[in-house]
C-alpha positions, 0 to 999 in steps of 0.5 A, a space after each residue: 079337471 081331476 088328475 085321473 081324468 087327465 091321465 085317462 085322456 092322455 092314455 086314450 090319445 096314445 097309439 096302440 103301438 106305444 101302449 104295446 111297447 110299454 107293456 113289452 118293456 114292463 114284461 121284459 123288466 119282470 122277466 129280467 128280474 126273475 132271471 137275475 134273482 134266479 141266478 143269485 139264488 143258484 149261486 148262493 145255494 152252490 156257495 153254501 153247499 161248498 162252504 157251509 160255515 159261510 152261510 150267514 154271510 152268503 145269505 146276507 149278501 143274497 138278500 141285499 142283491 135280490 133287493 137291489 134287483 127288485 128295486 131296479 125292476 120295480 123302477 122299470 115297471 113304473 117307468 113303463 106304466 108312466 109311458 102309458 099314462 103320461 
């Protein structure tokens, strides 16, 4: 059997509640990441408005923090999808 057929059979055997829970978890992860990046962006804009000469440092920290949040959100969504397919 191919790996795809095994994954599809496993996904078919799961109860609808498990699939619903995994979908809900993926949605919560995406919403949480959006809120986190929004908070970081808001704080960065306020910081640059207060101290424009530090804009380069603030922007660099903004990009690093946003990348870390995106990484965690991507990991959470992948875990939720693995729950459905494995």
